[in-house]
C-alpha positions in Angstrom: 82.3 192.5 290.2 82.2 194.5 286.9 85.0 196.9 286.7 86.6 199.2 284.1 90.3 200.0 284.7 91.8 202.8 282.6 95.6 202.5 282.1 95.0 198.8 282.8 97.5 197.3 280.3 100.7 197.9 282.3 102.1 198.9 285.7 99.8 199.7 288.5 96.7 199.3 286.3 97.7 195.9 285.2 98.4 194.8 288.8 95.0 196.2 289.8 93.2 194.2 287.1 94.6 190.9 288.3 94.2 191.7 292.0 90.6 192.7 291.5 89.9 189.5 289.7 91.7 187.3 292.3 89.8 188.8 295.2 86.4 188.6 293.4 87.0 184.9 292.7 88.0 184.4 296.4 84.7 185.9 297.4 82.8 183.6 295.1 82.0 186.3 292.6 82.5 186.2 288.8 84.9 189.1 287.9 84.4 191.0 284.7 87.2 193.4 284.0 87.6 195.9 281.1 91.4 196.2 280.7 91.8 199.6 278.9 95.0 200.8 277.3 96.2 203.5 275.0 96.9 201.0 272.2 96.9 197.2 271.7 99.9 195.5 273.4 101.0 192.0 274.1 101.0 192.8 277.8 97.3 193.9 277.7 96.5 190.5 276.1 98.5 188.8 278.9 96.4 190.6 281.5 93.2 189.6 279.8 94.4 185.9 279.6 95.4 186.0 283.3 91.9 187.1 284.4 90.3 184.5 282.1 92.6 181.8 283.6 91.2 182.7 287.0 87.7 182.0 285.8 86.7 185.6 285.1 85.7 187.5 282.0 88.0 190.2 280.6 88.0 192.4 277.5 90.7 194.5 276.0 89.7 198.0 275.1 91.9 200.7 273.6 91.7 204.4 273.1 93.5 207.7 273.9 91.9 208.9 277.2 93.0 212.4 276.2 90.5 212.3 273.3 87.2 213.7 274.7 85.2 211.1 272.8 87.0 208.1 274.1 86.1 207.9 277.8 82.4 207.5 277.2 83.1 205.0 274.4 85.1 202.8 276.8 82.5 203.0 279.5 79.6 202.2 277.2 81.4 199.3 275.6 82.3 197.8 278.9 78.8 198.3 280.4 77.2 196.7 277.3 79.5 193.7 277.5 79.0 193.2 281.3 75.4 194.4 281.7 76.5 197.4 283.8 79.4 198.5 286.0 80.1 198.1 289.7 83.4 200.0 289.9 85.6 202.4 288.0 89.4 202.6 288.4 90.5 205.8 286.8 94.2 205.0 286.6 95.5 206.2 283.2 98.0 209.0 283.5 101.1 210.5 281.8 104.1 212.4 283.2 106.5 214.8 281.5 109.0 216.8 283.6 109.9 220.4 283.1 109.9 223.8 284.6 106.5 225.4 284.8 107.5 228.5 282.8 109.2 226.4 280.1 106.0 224.5 279.3 104.1 225.2 276.1 100.4 225.5 276.1 100.2 222.0 274.4 102.4 220.5 277.2 100.0 221.8 279.8 96.8 220.9 277.9 98.1 217.3 277.1 98.8 216.6 280.8 95.5 217.9 282.0 93.5 216.3 279.2 94.7 212.8 280.2 95.3 213.1 284.0 92.3 215.2 284.8 89.8 215.6 282.0 90.0 212.0 281.0 89.2 210.9 284.5 86.4 213.4 284.8 84.8 212.1 281.6 85.1 208.5 282.7 83.4 209.4 285.9 80.6 211.2 284.1 80.0 208.3 281.8 80.1 205.8 284.6 77.8 207.6 287.0 74.5 206.1 286.0 75.9 202.6 285.9 77.5 203.0 289.3 74.2 204.4 290.6 72.3 201.4 289.5 74.8 199.1 291.2 74.0 198.1 294.7 77.5 199.1 295.9 79.0 201.3 293.2 82.5 202.7 293.8 85.3 204.5 292.1 89.0 204.8 292.8 91.2 207.5 291.2 95.0 207.1 290.9 96.6 210.4 291.9 100.2 210.7 293.2 102.3 211.7 296.1 103.3 214.5 293.8 99.7 215.7 294.0 100.0 216.1 297.7 103.5 217.7 297.8 104.9 220.3 295.4 107.9 219.1 293.3 110.0 221.5 291.3 110.5 220.3 287.8 107.4 218.1 287.6 105.9 220.3 285.0 102.1 220.1 284.9 102.1 216.7 286.5 101.8 217.8 290.2 99.1 220.4 289.4 97.1 217.9 287.4 97.3 215.2 290.1 96.4 217.7 292.8 93.3 218.7 290.8 92.5 215.0 290.2 92.4 214.4 294.0 90.0 217.3 294.5 87.8 216.1 291.6 87.5 212.7 293.2 86.8 214.1 296.7 84.2 216.4 295.3 82.6 213.5 293.5 82.6 211.5 296.8 80.3 214.2 298.4 78.1 214.6 295.3 77.7 210.8 294.8 77.3 209.8 298.4 73.5 210.2 298.4 73.4 207.7 295.6 75.4 205.2 297.6 78.5 205.5 295.4 81.8 205.7 297.2 84.8 207.5 295.7 88.4 207.4 296.9 91.9 208.2 295.8 95.2 206.2 295.9 98.4 208.3 295.7 101.4 206.2 294.9 104.9 207.3 296.0 108.1 206.1 294.5 107.0 203.0 292.5 108.9 200.7 290.1 106.9 200.6 286.9 107.7 200.6 283.2 107.5 204.4 283.3 110.2 204.5 286.0 112.2 201.5 284.8 115.1 203.6 283.3 115.6 205.5 286.5 115.6 202.5 288.8 118.1 200.7 286.4 120.6 203.1 287.9 121.7 201.4 291.2 122.9 204.6 292.8 119.6 206.4 292.3 117.7 203.3 293.5 119.8 203.0 296.6 119.6 206.8 297.4 115.8 206.7 297.2 115.6 203.5 299.3 117.7 205.2 301.9 115.1 208.0 302.4 112.0 205.8 302.5 111.2 204.6 306.0 110.3 201.1 304.8 113.6 201.1 302.9 112.3 199.9 299.5 110.8 201.2 296.3 107.2 200.4 295.9 105.9 197.7 293.6 102.7 198.0 291.4 101.2 195.2 293.6 101.5 197.5 296.7 99.2 200.0 295.1 96.9 197.5 293.5 96.2 196.0 296.9 94.9 199.4 298.1 92.9 200.0 295.0 91.2 196.6 295.4 90.4 197.5 299.0 89.0 200.9 298.1 86.6 199.6 295.4 85.8 196.3 297.2 83.3 195.4 300.0 85.7 195.8 302.9 85.8 199.6 302.5 82.0 199.9 302.5 82.1 202.9 305.0 85.1 204.6 303.4 84.7 207.5 300.9 86.4 210.8 300.1 89.8 209.5 301.3 93.3 209.9 299.8 95.6 207.0 300.8 99.3 207.6 300.1 101.1 204.4 299.3 104.7 205.5 299.7 106.4 203.4 302.4 106.0 206.3 304.8 108.1 208.8 302.8 105.7 211.7 302.7 105.4 211.7 306.5 109.2 211.5 307.0 110.2 215.0 306.0 111.1 216.1 309.6 113.4 213.1 309.9 115.7 214.6 307.3 116.2 217.9 309.2 119.8 218.0 310.4 120.2 218.2 314.2 116.9 216.5 315.1 117.1 213.9 317.8 117.6 210.3 316.6 115.3 207.4 317.5 118.4 205.5 318.4 117.4 202.5 316.2 
């Protein structure tokens, strides 16, 4: 399996790189993973070494996905190294809270350039390679916040909602070519981006209390779904948005005062 993972140097992306490699090896395949990051980091190199220790091939690629020239450069470099691509994991994203009317034009454009335009350009650059693959697939990392509005999320929720629609539109356009496209939407997940928040035990506990599965998600929880969506076991799955949130987004009516209790 030959895969490019944007935002692959930390958090969900890093976990996905390792999970993809592990499962490919378990199937008797030789994984080749392009671990893409914004800039070189020690963690990116650790992910590369982890994949190599499993018997796979991994390369570290860097570039700002918000730069319109970078996505195609990443794809072509990976494809040249691996002799093509079988899967794209468009995972890179940024978040910056704020009220919609307080955003500057730059705030808005920066969010959409990374979260939406960068993913679109990665997809465009990957299309011919995925088309040539016998089972090409793509997975886009959106967010629970792209499914539900969230006051104070700035341009994040709008950009993620647009990303989901982009992916689902591609699923229809690429289906005749045999390319599957799906979306994973993480809920509350403990990553480097959210580390400071979950370091507060009161916030962590309050959030756990409203999640049906009673815990904050781990990057591995999301990585498992990404691997399924780009792997062979989901061969008849396309155009889907899977929310990995411990049941939170489906529990809103449970928080309405006066509703009957399950008694559990």
